[in-house]
N, C-alpha and C positions, 0 to 999 in steps of 0.2 A: 788764759788770754786768748781772745778770738781774733783771727785775721780774716776779714771777709774775702771770699774767693780762694783761700788757701786750701780749704778742706772740701771734700765732696759734699754735696747737699745731703744732709741727713733727713730731709723732709721737714725740718723745722727751721725757721728763720728768726733771727733776733728782731725785736721791735724796730730797731734802727733800720735794718734791711727791709722790713715790711713797709716802713714809712717812706724810705728813700731808696727804692730799688736801683735807680740810676747811679747811686753813689757806690754801690758794691761792684767789685770786680767780677766779670763773668768767669764761670768755670768752663774748662774745656773737657768734653766727653773723652773718656779713655776706655780702652779695653782692659778692664780690671776684673780678674776672676771673682766669682761670687764670695769666696772666703775673705776677700780683701775689701769688700764694699762696707765700710763703716766710716763714721765721721772723721777719723783722724788720718785718713789716707790722703796724702797730697794729690790734688787733682791737676795742679799745674806744674808737675815735676818735669823739668827739662835738665837732665843730668849733664854735668860738665864731662866731656869725653876726652880721652887720651889714648895713645897707641897701645894695642894689646894684640896677642895672637890667640888662636883658639885653644892652644895648650894652656894658656893662662886662665881660662874661664871655666867655672863650674856652674852649669845651668841651675836655676832655682825651680825645683819641681812645683807645678801648679801656678807658676807665674811666667808664662811664655814671654819671650823677648827680653828677659832680664837674666843676668848672670853675675856671679861674684868672682873675684880673682882668688888665686891661691898662691900669691907671691909674697905676702907679708909675713915676715918672721914673727913667730909667737914668743917674743922674749920680754914682754912687759912694755915694749915700745910700740905695739901694733897700732894703737889709736893715733899716735903721733906720726908713725910711718905712713899709714893709709892716708891721713890728711895731707901730709907733705907730698905724697905721690900724686894725689888728686889735684893739688895745686900746680904741680909740675916740679919735678926734682930740681930744675934749674932755678926756681923761685926761692926755695928754702929747703933746709934739711930738717929731719925729725928732731935733731938736737936743738936747732934754733926754735922750732915750734914749742918744744918743751920749756926751753929757757924763757921765752917771751910769755908763755902762759903762767908759769910759776911767778915771774916778776909782777905781772899784771894783777894777780890775785891779791897782793898786799898793797897795791898802789891805788890812789884815787884816780879817776872816779870809779874804776872797775869794782873796787871793794864794795861800794854801795850797791851795785847790781847783783852781787853774788852772796852778800852777807846773810840773806835769808836762808841759804842752804846750810848754815852752820849754827850750832848752839851758842858759840861764843867767838870772840875775836881770836882767842888762843887756838881754838879748833881750826879756824880758817888758816891761821899762820902755820900750824902744824901740817895741814894738808898741802899748803904751798911748798913747805920744805920737802915734804914727801915727793910731791910731783916734780920738784927740781932734780930729783935723783934719777939717773939712768935706770931703766928696766922697771920702774914703778908704773903700775896701771893707771891710765887716765880714767876720768869719771865724767859725769854729766856736766860738772862745772868746767872742767878743762875743755870739753867739747863746745860748750857755749862760748867760752872765751876765744877759742880758735876762730869761730865764725865772726865774733865781734871784732877781734884784732885784725883779721885779714879781710873783713867786710865781705863775707861770702855766706850765703844761706847754706845750711847743712840739713840733709834729711838722712835718717838712718833706718834701714830695714832690719828689724830684729828677727832672726831666724833661730827658733829654739830647737832643742834636741829632737823634738817630735815632728819638726818640719812646719810648725805653725809660724805664720808671718804676721808681723804688725809694724806699722810705720811709727817712728818717733821723730820729733823735730828736735834737732840738736841746736839749731839757731835759725831764726827767721829774720832775714834782713830785707833790704829793698830790692835785691837782685831777683829776677825771675828764674835764673838758672840755679839749680841746687847741686852742690857738691854731695855726691851720694856715697854712703858707706854702708857696709853690711856688718851687723853685730851678731856673731855666731855663738850659739849656746851660752850666751851671757859671759863669755870670757875671751873673745878674739874679734878684732876688727879686720876687715878686708875692704877693698874698693868694690863698688857696685856699679855695674854698667848696663845701660839700655842698649841691647844688641841690635 
């Protein structure tokens, strides 16, 4: 799915953008390191900010001005904890996020939006039961549902074991501000901050 103006210009435009350039959203130039200049880097990222101290932040090598937190417990709830923290701990808890996501997976209309991720209805229901359990890892479906249910756009910076960085879209809503998360080594979520 393509969202005009969401991704940096890769040098190619869709026919619709070529015919109606005034219809597409302008992109904002960013200081992006060369290793992050590829089509799926959000160019209009305006991360939602919240209080932190320098002791909470781990700088991201090769990506100046960005850091990830080191406060999320790695207990299987990290995706839900990081999301709840970014929303503001007074808005919801990670337990409430988990509960609402698991319920939405098997309810209409959400089931229609996520059913393509599963081979069968039974597999979807099994995943919903799994996600309802404390300490079970979240997945791309739970991340998408978090954005949809709380009506907030989510961008995830994947940081692999070798330090390679790539942006993933967890959910793209109508909001210009993105709740930013870091996904580290394919097994842990933290909050991502623009310093």
